[in-house]
N, C-alpha and C positions, 0 to 999 in steps of 0.2 A: 504495501500499500504506499502510495506517494506523500510523503510528509514534508512540509515546509516550515522553516524557522528563519524568522528575520533577526538581523543583528545590526547594530550601528546607531541606534537611537539614543535619545538623551537630549537634555537640556540646550539650547544656544539661544545666542544673542542675534538680534535683527540686523541683517547684513552678512551674516557669517554663513559658512558652508557645512554642509554633512553629507556623508555617503552611507546610504543604507543597503544591506546585503540581505538577498535572501536566498539561503541553500536548501536544494530540494535533496532528499534520501529517498530510495526506491526508484522503480522503474518510470522513466520519463517518456518512455514509446507512447505515441499517439498525443503528445501535446503540440498545440497548435497555435495557443496564445499564452503569453504572460505577462504580468502586468503590476502594477501598484496602483491602491486604491488606499483611501484615507477617510476619516470620520473624527470630525469634531462634535464635542458635546453637544447634543439636542440637534444635531442636522443628521440628515441621511448621510450613507457612505456614498462617495463619489469616486469615478475613475479618475486617476492622476496621469498615469502613463502605461501603454500596452505595447507590446511587441509581438506580432503575429506575421507570418509570411515573408518576413524580411523587412516589415514596415512599422515603423515607430509611430505612435499617436499619442497627443497630449492634449491635456485639458487647457482651455484658454488661457486658463488662469496661473499656469506653469510655463507655458510656452515661452522658449529662449533662457530659462532658469533651471529648469532640470532635464536631465538625459538619462535615459534608461539604456542599459549594456546588457550583454548576457555573456557568461563564458561557460560554454557547453563541456568543455573538459571538467570542471567543478561544478557542474550542475547548478550553477550560479546566477540570479540577477541581480543587477545592482540599480540604484537609484541615486544619482549624483543630482543633490540640491544646492543652488548657487543664490547668494543674495536673498536668503530666507526673511519672511516678511511674518509679523504676527499672525495674520491670516491662515499661514500655512501651519499651524499648531493644530496637531489632529493625531489620532492612533493612526499609522500607517500598516496597511496591510499588505502582503504578495498573494498572487492567486494565481495558478497554473490551470488552465482549460484545455480539455481534451477536444478533438474532432467531434466526439459524439455529444458535447456539451456538458459532461460531466466537469467537475472541477474540484480544487482543493485549496483550502486556505491557510495561510499561517496564523499563528495565534496573534500578530499584532505588536508593534513596538511604538512607543510613546515620544512623541517630538514637540516639546513645548518651546516656542520661540518668545523670547520677551524682549521688549522694547526698550 
């Protein structure tokens, strides 16, 4: 069974950078989408960055600041977050999706951005 684990979260100041990592364990066969989502307190979970079929997509709020990358050798996806803003404060989750619509979530990692 595929399992995901995020790492790299922590408190940062506005304007600083942070890189999150998500490492998968288990078989990744059939994965066609990998991405990062976030959820702020009292709000719904939203897509931040997705990587599928060699194409990266980003939420408008993070375009130009966040970059999603993958390392298939380590079964890891990363999210480089630059110029963080207080509104980026959220719990960040990684998700791997299969071609048949099944998916696996990581437990999440908190990123509080202080002004």
